[in-house]
N, C-alpha and C positions, 0 to 999 in steps of 0.2 A: 698814430694816424687813424686805426682801425677801431671799430667798436669792439667791445668783448660781451658776447651774449652770457646770459646765464647758464648755468651748468649743462655740458653736452652729454653728461652721461658717461663720459669716455674716462677710463682709467688707464695708467701706465704712460711711459715717456714718449713713446711713438705710436699714436693711435692709429695712423693708416697701415701700420702692420697688421691690423686685424682684416684688412680688406682682401681676404682671400678668395678665389674663384666661387667657392659654395655660398660664401656670404653675399657675393655681389649678385648672384642668381636669385638668392633668397629676397635680396632688397626688390630687385625687379619683380618679382613676383607679389611682393607685399603691396607694390603699387598697382595691382591687377593686371600685369603683362605678364605673357607666358613667354620664358626664356627658351632658346633651343640649344644653349650650352656654347655657343661661340662668343668668344670674349677676346678683344683687342685693347690693351692699354694704348692710351694716346699721349702725345707729348704734352704734359702738364706738370706743375710742380706746386703752385701756391693751393691747389684742390688736386683731386684725383679724377681723371675722365678716361672713360672707357666707351668703346663701342661695343654692343651687343647684340647678339642675333636674336630674332622674335619668331616665333613658329607661325608659320603662314604670313608673315608681313616683313616690311623693311626693317632693316636694323634700326636701333635706337641708340642715342647717346646718352650715357649715365653720368652725371656731374655730384661727385660725393663733396661737400664742403668742408673746408678744414675746420676743425674744431677750434672754438673760441675766437674766430675772426669776427664775423658779423652776427647780429642778432636776427632772429627769425623775422622780425618787422622789416628790418633791413633789406634782408633777401627778398621778403615779399614785395617789398617797394621796387625792387631792381625789376622781379618777375613782371610787376604791372606796368612798369615803363616799357618793357619789350613788348608787351601785349598791346598797348596803346599804340606804339609805333607801328606793328604789324598790322593792325585793324585799320591804319590809314595808307596801308601799302607802302610803307618805307621797308626796304627789304633788310630786315634783322631776324634774327632765329629766336624767337620766344620759346619758352619752356612749354612743355603740354600738361594739360590739366586732366588728370585720372580722377575719378570721384570727386570732381570738383575741386581737386587740390593742385597747384603747381609744386608745393614743396612738401616732402615726405619726409618721415622719421622711421628708422628701423635700426635695432641693434646699437642704439645709441648715436648713430649717424644721421645728418641730414642730407638730403640728396634731392635732385631733380632730374627731369626726363626731357630730351631734346630730339626733334627729327634730326636725322642724319643728312647733311647737307656737304657736298663736296665743292671742289673748285681750287683755284691757283691764286698765288699772290698777284696785286695788281700790278700792271706795268708802268711804274710811275715816270719813267723817262718819256712816256708819250702824252702830249699836251692835250688830246680828247678824253684819255683816261683821267688825268688830272681834272679837267672840267667836269666830266660826269660824277667824280667823287664830290667836287665842290657843291654840285646840286644835290647830291644825296645828303651831305653834311648840312646844307642850309635847310631842307626840309626837317631833317632830324632836329635841328636846333630851333625851328619854328615850333615845333611840338614841344621841345624841352622848355621853352620859355613860357609856354602856357599854364604851367603849374610848377608847385616847388616839391622839392623832397621835404618829409619830414622827419625820415629815420636815418637817411644816408648822410655821411660826412660831406664837408664842403673841402674844396683844395685850401689847405692851411699852409701858408709858406713857413710860419714859424715851427709848426710841428714837423713838416716835410724837412726843413733846413737844419735850424738850431737843434731841434729836439732829436733827430736823427743823428746830427753830428756830436751833440754832447753824449748820447748814448753809446755811440761807438768809443768815444774818448774813454768813457767812464766804465765800460765793459771789458777794456784791455786789449780790443781789437787792433789798434794803431800800434805798431813797434816803437818801442820807447824812443829810439833814436830819431823817430819822424814824427812825435807827438807835436813839437814845436811848429815845425813845417806845415804840418797838416791843420794845426789850429789857425796860423797865421793866414793862409791861403783861405781857409772857409770863413775866417772873420771878414776878409775883404770881399768874398763872393757874397755873403750873406748881407752885407751892408748894401752890395750892389742889388740884390734882390728886393730887399726892402725899399729902396728908392726906384725901382721898376714898378713895383706893385702900387706905389704912391702915384706915379706919373700915368699909370693905367686906370685910376681909380675912376668910377662913373657909373657905367652899367652894372645892374643887378647881375648876381650869379645865374647861371641857367642849369638845367639839368643836361648832363653830357654823357656820351659813352665813357670817357674818363682814360682810357687807355688805347687810343686808336692808333697803334702801329699798324705797318702792312700785314703783319702776321694774323691780326683780326679782320681783314678785310679777305674775302674769298670771290674769286672772279668766275663766271661761268659765261657761255654764250648769250645769257640774258642780261650779263652786266654783274655789278658787284651785290654782295650781301654782306651784313656786317654780323659778328659773332661775339659772344663774351663780353657780356655787360657786367661782368664780376666787380670792376672797378668803377661803375657808374656812381657819380657824385656830382655835387654842384661845383660852377666854376667858371671861369671865363671863356668864351667860345674858341679862343685860340689853343686851349688845351688840346683840342681834337683836330687841331691844323698842323701843329708845328712839328709832329713826329712824322709827318708826310713830306717833310722838306729834308733836302740833304745837298751835299755838296758844297762849292763856295759860295759867295755873297751873290754873284752874278746868277749862277743856276738857281738858287734860292729865291731870288728875285723872280725870276721867269716862271718858277713852279709856283710860287704864291699868286702871282696875277692870273694864272691859268684857274687854280682852285676858287679865288675870289670871283672870278667870272661866272663860274657855275653857283657859287654860294650865294651871291647876290641877287640872283633871281628869286630867291625863296626868303631870305633873311638878310637883314642889314648886319654888316660888319663895322664894329667901331676901331678905326685906326689906332686909338690909342692903345688898344690890346697888343699892338706889335712891339711895344716895349717889353712885353713879358716872354718873348720868343726865347731869348738867351735864360732868363731867370728861370723859366719852367724847366728848360734842358739843365741848367745848373741844379734845381731842386732834385731832378731825376737821377743824376749823378750821384749826389750824396744819399739819397734815399735808396737807391739801387744796392748800394753796398752794405747799408744797415739791413736791407731786406734779407740779402744772403747771409749776413753774420746772425740775424735774428731766426733763421731757419736752419742753422746748421746742425741743430740735433735731429733735424728728420733727415734719415738716413739716404734720401734720394739726393740731397743737395751734395754731399762730398763726391758722390759719386759722378754727378753730373757737372759739377763746377770745380774740378780739380785743381784748378789754377788759382782759386780764390784764396785770399788770407795768407797767401806767402808773401816775403818781403818784397820780392819782385812785383807781385800785384799792386802793393801799397805804393812803392816807388812809382809805377806807372799810372797808378790813379792819382797821386798827387801831382804828376806832371801834367795829366789830363785837366786837372782842376786849375793850375797855374795857366794853360792854355785858354780856359773858360775865363779867366779874368781879362785877358784880352779881349775876348770875343764879347762880353758883357759892356765893354767900355765903346763899342761900334755903336752908331747911330742905328735906329730901327731900320728894317727893310721897308723900301718905298712902296707905295700902293698907287 
């Protein structure tokens, strides 16, 4: 699903192990920023993210990219999208440019610097909050539709679905006693995913945030701002909407109506994309398991996800997938 950049200059099985405090401070200074020695590791697994103190100034966020995931061109395209949005007063957090650059290289790593913005998770049970987020998304997608990504990948149901499913089977992650059941339920789901994408076909993909779960939205007294465009890619607009919906069908219908009431003030929404709500959820279920498995050689993952890979985990995962079969068969939410 992700691009593979040319050599990162990193050797060894676990490259992030080299990110010791002295190296992190050196990286910050290589970008022209004088650190004061304060360092706080933040909750991040795909990359490594730190809050670093700066002499006589506000702290900064240092984001160190996982080697081998994105090319330089695709990272710079993400940065450019964030800068473009911020220039239009859309509240995202773009990278800082030092010496005219937003992407830096030091000690074999690639990294970016961001201003430090606080906030709390949005109160998604509040109708006004949902409508505000809808307005924000409508503005973001109006900009996203105005141009196209050249280097960042698009949402690919085949790679996210069948590709990840096959990799899990071929890599031996699925317990032998569960392989047949896992294959059968994913076959049924992937057939449904293909049908959903066929029914939703019509509008061209647009530039998206790509991973807009509530943890990537921070709320302050001034309203929401969006962080972490690391998974920004092209795809259907509903990709940035479905993770904000939760609960039963009636609850999600009300939530969707509030979001779209704000959204359609700035951008049209194609109701055919509602066929993709459960299809995208299915793809995330499959790809999330594959993501955890593919990162298991990173020492941070076994420590943080102790429950992953056990027989109980796979039993629960297959049960969730079977429940998803029923969800896929429901009609789309009304608008």
